[in-house]
DRENDO-1510 file (C-alpha; in Angstrom, 1 decimal, always signed):
<recs>
REC; n; res; u; v; w
REC; 1; MET; +12.1; +53.3; -36.0 .
REC; 2; VAL; +10.5; +56.3; -34.3 .
REC; 3; HIS; +12.0; +58.6; -37.1 .
REC; 4; SER; +11.0; +56.2; -39.9 .
REC; 5; ALA; +7.5; +55.7; -38.5 .
REC; 6; SER; +7.0; +59.5; -38.0 .
REC; 7; VAL; +7.5; +60.3; -41.7 .
REC; 8; THR; +4.2; +61.4; -43.3 .
REC; 9; SER; +3.1; +61.6; -46.9 .
REC; 10; TRP; +4.1; +65.3; -47.0 .
REC; 11; PRO; +7.5; +65.5; -45.2 .
REC; 12; THR; +8.0; +68.7; -43.3 .
REC; 13; GLU; +10.3; +69.9; -40.5 .
REC; 14; ALA; +7.7; +68.5; -38.1 .
REC; 15; ASP; +9.0; +65.0; -38.9 .
REC; 16; GLN; +12.4; +66.0; -37.5 .
REC; 17; ILE; +10.7; +67.3; -34.3 .
REC; 18; TYR; +9.6; +63.8; -33.4 .
REC; 19; LEU; +13.2; +62.5; -33.6 .
REC; 20; SER; +14.7; +65.4; -31.7 .
REC; 21; ARG; +12.1; +65.2; -28.9 .
REC; 22; HIS; +12.5; +61.5; -28.7 .
REC; 23; ALA; +16.3; +61.9; -28.4 .
REC; 24; VAL; +15.8; +64.4; -25.6 .
REC; 25; PHE; +13.7; +61.9; -23.7 .
REC; 26; VAL; +16.2; +59.1; -24.4 .
REC; 27; LEU; +18.9; +61.3; -22.8 .
REC; 28; LEU; +16.7; +62.3; -19.8 .
REC; 29; GLY; +15.6; +58.7; -19.4 .
REC; 30; GLY; +19.2; +57.4; -19.5 .
REC; 31; ILE; +20.2; +59.9; -16.8 .
REC; 32; ALA; +17.1; +59.0; -14.7 .
REC; 33; ALA; +17.9; +55.3; -15.1 .
REC; 34; LEU; +21.5; +55.8; -14.0 .
REC; 35; GLY; +20.4; +57.8; -10.9 .
REC; 36; CYS; +17.7; +55.2; -10.0 .
REC; 37; SER; +20.2; +52.4; -10.3 .
REC; 38; CYS; +22.2; +53.9; -7.4 .
REC; 39; ILE; +19.3; +54.1; -5.0 .
REC; 40; PRO; +19.5; +51.3; -2.3 .
REC; 41; ALA; +16.5; +48.9; -2.2 .
REC; 42; SER; +16.0; +49.8; +1.5 .
REC; 43; ARG; +15.6; +53.5; +0.5 .
REC; 44; LEU; +13.1; +52.6; -2.2 .
REC; 45; ARG; +11.1; +50.6; +0.3 .
REC; 46; GLN; +10.9; +53.7; +2.6 .
REC; 47; LEU; +10.0; +56.0; -0.2 .
REC; 48; ALA; +7.4; +53.7; -1.7 .
REC; 49; PRO; +4.3; +55.1; +0.2 .
REC; 50; TRP; +5.3; +58.7; -0.5 .
REC; 51; MET; +5.9; +58.1; -4.2 .
REC; 52; PHE; +2.5; +56.4; -4.4 .
REC; 53; ALA; +0.8; +59.3; -2.7 .
REC; 54; GLY; +2.4; +61.7; -5.1 .
REC; 55; THR; +1.1; +59.6; -8.0 .
REC; 56; VAL; -2.4; +59.7; -6.6 .
REC; 57; LEU; -2.3; +63.5; -6.3 .
REC; 58; LEU; -1.2; +63.8; -9.9 .
REC; 59; LEU; -4.0; +61.4; -11.0 .
REC; 60; VAL; -6.5; +63.6; -9.1 .
REC; 61; ALA; -5.0; +66.8; -10.7 .
REC; 62; VAL; -5.6; +65.2; -14.2 .
REC; 63; LEU; -9.3; +65.1; -13.4 .
REC; 64; VAL; -9.5; +68.8; -12.3 .
REC; 65; PRO; -10.4; +71.2; -15.2 .
REC; 66; GLY; -7.7; +73.8; -15.6 .
REC; 67; PHE; -4.9; +71.5; -14.5 .
REC; 68; SER; -5.1; +69.0; -17.3 .
REC; 69; VAL; -5.4; +68.9; -21.1 .
REC; 70; ARG; -8.4; +67.2; -22.8 .
REC; 71; VAL; -7.4; +65.2; -25.9 .
REC; 72; ASN; -10.0; +63.2; -27.9 .
REC; 73; GLY; -12.4; +63.6; -25.0 .
REC; 74; ALA; -10.0; +62.2; -22.4 .
REC; 75; ARG; -8.1; +63.9; -19.6 .
REC; 76; ARG; -4.9; +62.0; -19.2 .
REC; 77; TRP; -2.1; +64.6; -19.4 .
REC; 78; LEU; -0.8; +67.4; -17.4 .
REC; 79; ARG; +0.9; +70.1; -19.5 .
REC; 80; ALA; +3.3; +72.9; -18.5 .
REC; 81; GLY; +5.7; +74.9; -20.7 .
REC; 82; GLY; +5.2; +72.7; -23.7 .
REC; 83; ILE; +5.9; +69.5; -21.7 .
REC; 84; SER; +3.2; +66.9; -21.3 .
REC; 85; LEU; +3.1; +64.4; -18.4 .
REC; 86; GLN; +0.9; +61.3; -18.2 .
REC; 87; PRO; +0.6; +60.4; -14.4 .
REC; 88; SER; -0.9; +57.0; -15.1 .
REC; 89; GLU; +2.4; +55.9; -16.6 .
REC; 90; PHE; +4.2; +56.7; -13.3 .
REC; 91; ALA; +1.6; +54.5; -11.4 .
REC; 92; LYS; +3.3; +51.6; -13.2 .
REC; 93; ILE; +6.3; +52.2; -11.0 .
REC; 94; THR; +4.9; +53.4; -7.7 .
REC; 95; LEU; +2.1; +50.8; -7.4 .
REC; 96; PRO; +4.4; +47.8; -7.6 .
REC; 97; LEU; +6.8; +49.4; -5.1 .
REC; 98; LEU; +4.0; +50.1; -2.6 .
REC; 99; LEU; +2.5; +46.6; -2.9 .
REC; 100; ALA; +6.0; +45.0; -2.5 .
REC; 101; SER; +6.6; +47.1; +0.6 .
REC; 102; LEU; +3.2; +46.2; +2.0 .
REC; 103; ALA; +3.8; +42.5; +1.3 .
REC; 104; THR; +7.1; +42.5; +3.2 .
REC; 105; THR; +5.7; +44.3; +6.2 .
REC; 106; ARG; +2.4; +42.4; +6.4 .
REC; 107; THR; +3.7; +38.9; +5.8 .
REC; 108; GLN; +1.7; +37.3; +8.5 .
REC; 109; MET; -1.5; +39.2; +7.7 .
REC; 110; MET; -1.4; +38.2; +4.0 .
REC; 111; ARG; -3.0; +34.8; +5.0 .
REC; 112; HIS; -6.0; +36.5; +6.6 .
REC; 113; TRP; -9.0; +36.5; +4.3 .
REC; 114; LEU; -10.0; +40.1; +5.1 .
REC; 115; TRP; -6.9; +42.0; +6.4 .
REC; 116; GLY; -4.7; +40.2; +3.9 .
REC; 117; THR; -6.9; +41.4; +1.1 .
REC; 118; LEU; -8.2; +44.9; +1.7 .
REC; 119; PRO; -4.9; +46.7; +2.3 .
REC; 120; PHE; -3.7; +45.4; -1.1 .
REC; 121; LEU; -6.9; +45.9; -3.1 .
REC; 122; LEU; -7.4; +49.5; -1.9 .
REC; 123; PRO; -4.3; +50.9; -3.7 .
REC; 124; ILE; -5.0; +48.9; -6.8 .
REC; 125; GLY; -8.6; +50.0; -6.8 .
REC; 126; LEU; -7.7; +53.6; -6.1 .
REC; 127; VAL; -5.3; +54.1; -9.0 .
REC; 128; GLY; -7.3; +51.8; -11.3 .
REC; 129; GLY; -10.5; +53.8; -10.5 .
REC; 130; LEU; -8.8; +57.2; -11.1 .
REC; 131; VAL; -7.4; +56.1; -14.4 .
REC; 132; LEU; -10.7; +54.6; -15.4 .
REC; 133; VAL; -12.5; +57.9; -14.9 .
REC; 134; GLU; -10.1; +59.7; -17.2 .
REC; 135; PRO; -11.2; +57.5; -19.1 .
REC; 136; ASP; -8.4; +55.0; -19.9 .
REC; 137; LEU; -9.8; +51.5; -19.6 .
REC; 138; GLY; -6.7; +49.8; -21.1 .
REC; 139; THR; -4.2; +51.4; -18.7 .
REC; 140; ALA; -6.6; +50.8; -15.7 .
REC; 141; ALA; -6.8; +47.1; -16.6 .
REC; 142; PHE; -3.0; +47.0; -17.1 .
REC; 143; LEU; -2.4; +48.5; -13.6 .
REC; 144; MET; -4.7; +45.9; -12.1 .
REC; 145; ALA; -2.9; +43.1; -13.9 .
REC; 146; SER; +0.5; +44.6; -12.7 .
REC; 147; GLY; -0.8; +44.7; -9.1 .
REC; 148; SER; -1.9; +41.0; -9.4 .
REC; 149; LEU; +1.5; +40.0; -10.7 .
REC; 150; CYS; +3.2; +41.7; -7.7 .
REC; 151; LEU; +0.9; +39.9; -5.3 .
REC; 152; PHE; +1.5; +36.6; -7.1 .
REC; 153; PHE; +5.3; +37.0; -6.6 .
REC; 154; ALA; +4.6; +37.9; -3.0 .
REC; 155; GLY; +2.8; +34.6; -2.4 .
REC; 156; TRP; -0.7; +35.9; -2.1 .
REC; 157; PRO; -3.2; +33.1; -1.2 .
REC; 158; LEU; -5.4; +31.7; -4.0 .
REC; 159; ARG; -8.6; +32.6; -2.3 .
REC; 160; ASN; -7.5; +36.3; -2.1 .
REC; 161; PHE; -6.8; +36.2; -5.9 .
REC; 162; ILE; -10.3; +34.9; -6.5 .
REC; 163; PHE; -11.8; +37.7; -4.4 .
REC; 164; GLY; -9.5; +40.3; -6.1 .
REC; 165; CYS; -10.4; +39.0; -9.6 .
REC; 166; VAL; -14.1; +39.4; -8.8 .
REC; 167; PHE; -13.5; +42.9; -7.5 .
REC; 168; GLY; -11.4; +43.9; -10.6 .
REC; 169; GLY; -13.9; +42.3; -13.0 .
REC; 170; LEU; -16.8; +44.4; -11.5 .
REC; 171; VAL; -14.7; +47.6; -11.7 .
REC; 172; LEU; -13.8; +47.0; -15.3 .
REC; 173; GLY; -17.3; +45.8; -16.3 .
REC; 174; PHE; -18.7; +49.0; -14.7 .
REC; 175; GLY; -16.2; +51.1; -16.8 .
REC; 176; VAL; -17.1; +49.4; -20.0 .
REC; 177; GLY; -20.8; +49.8; -19.3 .
REC; 178; LEU; -20.4; +53.6; -18.8 .
REC; 179; ARG; -18.6; +53.9; -22.1 .
REC; 180; PRO; -20.6; +52.4; -25.0 .
REC; 181; TYR; -17.6; +53.0; -27.4 .
REC; 182; GLN; -15.7; +50.4; -25.5 .
REC; 183; LEU; -18.3; +47.8; -26.5 .
REC; 184; GLU; -17.9; +48.9; -30.1 .
REC; 185; ARG; -14.2; +48.3; -29.9 .
REC; 186; ILE; -14.9; +44.7; -28.7 .
REC; 187; ARG; -17.4; +44.2; -31.5 .
REC; 188; GLY; -14.9; +45.5; -34.0 .
REC; 189; PHE; -12.2; +43.2; -32.6 .
REC; 190; ILE; -14.5; +40.2; -33.0 .
REC; 191; GLY; -15.3; +41.4; -36.5 .
REC; 192; ALA; -11.6; +41.3; -37.5 .
REC; 193; TRP; -11.8; +37.5; -37.1 .
REC; 194; THR; -15.4; +36.8; -38.3 .
REC; 195; ASP; -15.8; +39.4; -41.1 .
REC; 196; PHE; -12.7; +41.3; -42.0 .
REC; 197; ASP; -14.6; +43.9; -44.0 .
REC; 198; SER; -16.4; +45.0; -40.8 .
REC; 199; ALA; -13.2; +45.2; -38.8 .
REC; 200; PRO; -12.1; +48.7; -37.6 .
REC; 201; TYR; -10.0; +50.7; -40.0 .
REC; 202; GLN; -7.1; +50.8; -37.7 .
REC; 203; LEU; -6.9; +47.0; -37.3 .
REC; 204; LYS; -7.3; +46.4; -41.0 .
REC; 205; GLN; -4.4; +48.8; -41.8 .
REC; 206; SER; -2.3; +47.2; -39.0 .
REC; 207; LEU; -2.7; +43.7; -40.4 .
REC; 208; MET; -2.1; +44.9; -44.0 .
REC; 209; THR; +1.1; +46.7; -42.8 .
REC; 210; LEU; +2.4; +43.6; -41.1 .
REC; 211; GLY; +1.6; +41.4; -44.2 .
REC; 212; ALA; +3.3; +43.8; -46.6 .
REC; 213; GLY; +6.7; +43.2; -44.9 .
REC; 214; GLY; +6.9; +39.5; -45.7 .
REC; 215; VAL; +9.9; +37.6; -44.3 .
REC; 216; ASP; +12.7; +40.2; -44.5 .
REC; 217; GLY; +10.8; +43.5; -44.9 .
REC; 218; VAL; +11.1; +46.3; -47.4 .
REC; 219; GLY; +13.9; +48.0; -45.6 .
REC; 220; ILE; +14.0; +50.8; -43.0 .
REC; 221; GLY; +12.4; +54.0; -44.3 .
REC; 222; ASN; +10.9; +52.3; -47.3 .
REC; 223; GLY; +7.5; +51.4; -45.8 .
REC; 224; TRP; +4.3; +52.8; -47.4 .
REC; 225; GLN; +1.6; +52.2; -44.8 .
REC; 226; LYS; +3.0; +54.8; -42.4 .
REC; 227; LEU; +2.3; +57.5; -45.1 .
REC; 228; SER; -1.0; +58.5; -43.5 .
REC; 229; PHE; -2.6; +55.1; -44.0 .
REC; 230; LEU; -1.8; +53.5; -40.6 .
REC; 231; PRO; -3.1; +55.6; -37.7 .
REC; 232; GLU; -0.7; +56.1; -34.7 .
REC; 233; ALA; +2.2; +54.6; -36.7 .
REC; 234; ASN; +4.9; +56.0; -34.4 .
REC; 235; THR; +3.2; +55.3; -31.1 .
REC; 236; ASP; +0.7; +52.4; -30.5 .
REC; 237; PHE; +1.2; +50.7; -33.8 .
REC; 238; VAL; +4.9; +51.2; -34.4 .
REC; 239; ILE; +5.4; +47.4; -34.3 .
REC; 240; ALA; +3.3; +47.2; -37.5 .
REC; 241; VAL; +5.9; +49.5; -39.1 .
REC; 242; VAL; +8.7; +47.3; -37.8 .
REC; 243; GLY; +6.9; +44.3; -39.4 .
REC; 244; GLU; +6.7; +46.1; -42.8 .
REC; 245; GLU; +10.2; +47.4; -42.9 .
REC; 246; LEU; +12.1; +44.6; -41.0 .
REC; 247; GLY; +9.7; +41.8; -41.8 .
REC; 248; LEU; +9.1; +38.6; -39.8 .
REC; 249; VAL; +12.8; +38.4; -39.0 .
REC; 250; GLY; +12.7; +41.8; -37.4 .
REC; 251; THR; +9.5; +41.3; -35.4 .
REC; 252; LEU; +10.7; +37.8; -34.1 .
REC; 253; GLY; +14.0; +39.4; -33.3 .
REC; 254; LEU; +12.3; +41.9; -31.1 .
REC; 255; VAL; +10.3; +39.2; -29.4 .
REC; 256; ALA; +13.6; +37.4; -28.7 .
REC; 257; VAL; +15.1; +40.5; -27.2 .
REC; 258; TRP; +12.2; +40.8; -24.8 .
REC; 259; LEU; +12.5; +37.1; -23.8 .
REC; 260; GLY; +16.1; +37.8; -23.1 .
REC; 261; VAL; +15.2; +40.7; -20.9 .
REC; 262; LEU; +12.8; +38.6; -18.9 .
REC; 263; LEU; +15.1; +35.6; -18.5 .
REC; 264; THR; +18.2; +37.7; -17.7 .
REC; 265; GLY; +16.3; +39.9; -15.2 .
REC; 266; PHE; +14.9; +36.9; -13.3 .
REC; 267; ARG; +18.3; +35.3; -13.3 .
REC; 268; LEU; +19.9; +38.4; -11.7 .
REC; 269; LEU; +17.2; +38.5; -9.1 .
REC; 270; GLU; +18.0; +35.0; -8.0 .
REC; 271; ARG; +20.6; +36.5; -5.6 .
REC; 272; CYS; +17.8; +38.1; -3.6 .
REC; 273; GLU; +15.8; +36.4; -0.9 .
REC; 274; PRO; +12.7; +34.8; -2.6 .
REC; 275; HIS; +10.1; +37.0; -0.8 .
REC; 276; SER; +12.1; +40.1; -0.1 .
REC; 277; PHE; +11.2; +43.6; -1.3 .
REC; 278; SER; +13.9; +43.4; -4.0 .
REC; 279; ALA; +12.7; +40.1; -5.4 .
REC; 280; ILE; +9.0; +41.0; -5.4 .
REC; 281; ALA; +9.4; +44.6; -6.8 .
REC; 282; GLY; +12.2; +43.6; -9.3 .
REC; 283; LYS; +10.2; +40.6; -10.8 .
REC; 284; THR; +7.1; +42.8; -11.1 .
REC; 285; LEU; +8.9; +45.6; -12.9 .
REC; 286; ILE; +10.6; +43.2; -15.3 .
REC; 287; ALA; +7.4; +41.2; -16.0 .
REC; 288; GLN; +5.5; +44.5; -16.4 .
REC; 289; LEU; +7.8; +45.7; -19.1 .
REC; 290; VAL; +7.6; +42.4; -21.0 .
REC; 291; LEU; +3.8; +42.2; -20.5 .
REC; 292; GLN; +3.3; +45.7; -21.9 .
REC; 293; ALA; +5.4; +44.8; -25.0 .
REC; 294; ALA; +3.4; +41.6; -25.4 .
REC; 295; ILE; +0.0; +43.4; -25.1 .
REC; 296; ASN; +1.1; +45.9; -27.7 .
REC; 297; VAL; +2.1; +43.2; -30.1 .
REC; 298; ALA; -1.2; +41.4; -29.4 .
REC; 299; VAL; -3.2; +44.6; -30.2 .
REC; 300; VAL; -1.2; +45.2; -33.4 .
REC; 301; THR; -1.8; +41.6; -34.5 .
REC; 302; ALA; -5.6; +41.7; -33.6 .
REC; 303; MET; -5.2; +39.1; -30.8 .
REC; 304; VAL; -6.8; +41.4; -28.2 .
REC; 305; PRO; -9.2; +44.4; -28.6 .
REC; 306; PRO; -7.5; +47.6; -29.8 .
REC; 307; LYS; -6.3; +49.9; -26.9 .
REC; 308; GLY; -3.7; +52.5; -26.6 .
REC; 309; ILE; -0.8; +50.6; -25.1 .
REC; 310; ALA; +2.6; +51.8; -26.1 .
REC; 311; HIS; +5.6; +49.5; -26.8 .
REC; 312; PRO; +8.3; +50.1; -24.1 .
REC; 313; LEU; +11.5; +51.7; -25.4 .
REC; 314; VAL; +10.2; +51.5; -29.0 .
REC; 315; SER; +7.1; +53.7; -29.3 .
REC; 316; TYR; +7.3; +57.5; -29.5 .
REC; 317; GLY; +6.2; +59.2; -26.3 .
REC; 318; GLY; +7.9; +61.0; -23.5 .
REC; 319; SER; +6.2; +59.7; -20.4 .
REC; 320; ASN; +6.2; +56.0; -21.4 .
REC; 321; LEU; +9.8; +56.2; -22.5 .
REC; 322; LEU; +10.9; +57.9; -19.3 .
REC; 323; VAL; +9.0; +55.4; -17.1 .
REC; 324; SER; +10.5; +52.5; -19.1 .
REC; 325; PHE; +14.0; +53.8; -18.5 .
REC; 326; ILE; +13.3; +54.4; -14.8 .
REC; 327; SER; +12.0; +50.9; -14.5 .
REC; 328; VAL; +15.2; +49.5; -16.0 .
REC; 329; GLY; +17.3; +51.7; -13.5 .
REC; 330; LEU; +15.2; +50.4; -10.5 .
REC; 331; ILE; +15.6; +46.8; -11.7 .
REC; 332; LEU; +19.4; +47.2; -11.8 .
REC; 333; SER; +19.2; +48.7; -8.3 .
REC; 334; LEU; +17.1; +45.9; -7.0 .
REC; 335; THR; +19.4; +43.2; -8.5 .
REC; 336; LYS; +22.3; +44.6; -6.4 .
REC; 337; SER; +20.5; +43.7; -3.2 .
REC; 338; SER; +21.1; +40.4; -1.6 .
REC; 339; ALA; +19.2; +40.5; +1.7 .
REC; 340; ASP; +17.3; +43.7; +2.3 .
REC; 341; GLY; +14.3; +42.1; +3.9 .
</recs>
């Protein structure tokens, strides 16, 4: 699908570059997943604070001129030797691991209204704030949601969730207020349902692409919308291409695969202690992958405002693909643990 979605209206050798680069990251991701699957859960728990600190340093480096690359007015990538790295993607791994580690070492303090809240909100607010400054509102909101999922699996009290939601809402509201174009995106999203002609071009093309596929699609490689009509066809909106070329059958099949991943992963984690590091971190990483896929589909189908959220293991992109593979490897490692504490 990456190769098919990367074909333009004037095919050149550049179209092959997408496929070859993606294949390289698939190979690297597979090796990384295999390596991560061999790391004991106890070791991951020890390394969690250090990995989180490394991610924070990378997020700070992104904001420093000279260390990062500005693309479309945003600083989200570090680039060296032709290789780009998006640190916010790695926060999707290190943040859940840190929160799971904190939850298992501060079990008694979690019930306290202050000391059971601040130690958990600080890391979420730190990475969320740094990503928000890049600016990347969608990823910042996703990281906050991921952190909330982790705390939910850890048994965080309801009153702490209420306090955390207020805190997160204020941070995100502040971010939207500083960026007027974010409000325009929300207005455009509403327009897609009230007045289709006023909807953003990207959303209109996405819905037209999905509709063109019908039930069984036009066949892999035969889609027309990817020929410079649908923006970001091989990354954020690759599912629209799936819908056009594989039809409703293909898109529902992909949804079924993700449901299978969710149910199978949770079933494997049943061997772990309910509130152990393995159970909390493993459930969060699985739910996070499925949630990201669901949000991407929701964006493509105009169910939520448009935002750059890639589809795990399907969209083109090195950092996201590598992080998705690493997440799978870590999940496999965590499912091997039975009583790690």
